[in-house]
LOSELUM-428772 format. One record per residue (C-alpha): residue number from 0; chain; x, y, z. Coordinates in steps of 0.5 Angstrom, whole numbers, plus 500, padded with zeros to 3 digits. Layout:
BEGIN
NUM, A, X, Y, Z
...
***
This chain:
BEGIN
0, A, 400, 228, 297
1, A, 397, 231, 303
2, A, 400, 236, 307
3, A, 404, 233, 313
4, A, 402, 226, 311
5, A, 406, 220, 314
6, A, 411, 218, 308
7, A, 418, 214, 307
8, A, 422, 218, 303
9, A, 429, 214, 300
10, A, 435, 219, 300
11, A, 440, 219, 295
12, A, 445, 217, 301
13, A, 441, 210, 301
14, A, 437, 212, 307
15, A, 430, 211, 308
16, A, 426, 216, 312
17, A, 419, 216, 315
18, A, 416, 222, 318
19, A, 411, 227, 316
20, A, 413, 230, 309
21, A, 411, 236, 305
22, A, 414, 238, 299
23, A, 416, 245, 296
24, A, 418, 247, 290
25, A, 425, 246, 291
26, A, 425, 242, 298
27, A, 422, 237, 302
28, A, 420, 238, 309
29, A, 421, 232, 314
30, A, 417, 233, 321
31, A, 420, 228, 326
32, A, 424, 224, 321
33, A, 426, 217, 323
34, A, 431, 213, 319
35, A, 429, 205, 318
36, A, 434, 201, 319
37, A, 434, 193, 317
38, A, 437, 189, 322
39, A, 439, 182, 323
40, A, 441, 178, 329
41, A, 444, 172, 326
42, A, 445, 169, 319
43, A, 438, 166, 318
44, A, 434, 170, 323
45, A, 428, 174, 320
46, A, 430, 181, 319
47, A, 427, 186, 323
48, A, 426, 194, 322
49, A, 429, 199, 327
50, A, 427, 206, 327
51, A, 432, 211, 329
52, A, 432, 219, 329
53, A, 434, 222, 323
54, A, 439, 228, 325
55, A, 438, 227, 332
56, A, 443, 233, 334
57, A, 439, 238, 330
58, A, 435, 243, 334
59, A, 427, 242, 333
60, A, 423, 237, 330
61, A, 423, 239, 322
62, A, 429, 239, 317
63, A, 429, 241, 310
64, A, 432, 237, 304
65, A, 433, 239, 297
66, A, 428, 235, 293
67, A, 434, 233, 288
68, A, 437, 229, 294
69, A, 430, 225, 294
70, A, 430, 218, 290
71, A, 423, 216, 292
72, A, 417, 218, 296
73, A, 412, 213, 298
74, A, 407, 211, 303
75, A, 409, 206, 308
76, A, 406, 199, 310
77, A, 401, 200, 316
78, A, 405, 196, 321
79, A, 411, 201, 320
80, A, 406, 207, 320
81, A, 403, 205, 326
82, A, 410, 203, 329
83, A, 412, 210, 327
84, A, 406, 213, 330
85, A, 407, 209, 337
86, A, 415, 212, 337
87, A, 413, 219, 336
88, A, 407, 220, 340
89, A, 407, 225, 345
90, A, 405, 221, 351
91, A, 410, 216, 350
92, A, 416, 221, 348
93, A, 422, 220, 352
94, A, 425, 226, 355
95, A, 430, 229, 350
96, A, 437, 229, 355
97, A, 444, 227, 354
98, A, 446, 221, 358
99, A, 453, 224, 361
100, A, 458, 221, 366
101, A, 455, 225, 372
102, A, 448, 221, 371
103, A, 452, 214, 372
104, A, 451, 211, 379
105, A, 458, 211, 383
106, A, 461, 204, 384
107, A, 464, 206, 390
108, A, 458, 207, 394
***
């Protein structure tokens, strides 16, 4: 496996995490990790995949996970990989700020 290759790992928790993954002797490091969540708007509708940040409350873009908590690591389908690249592009990356009540418009104005 190449260093910082975009891969998908399945954790023992059942989460599928996509990101730039490198393996160490006892841990793996995931940079800019996103959880892949299958969603279905209604019964009978096609399943869509949603990407949401993995460990969104951590400070920084990388997280280490013990290797014994990883069930598998694989290359993602090209469409999923391209969607991940689009979502993590530094050009399109949203500002990392919390939305608070102070930022909401007032109804009485």
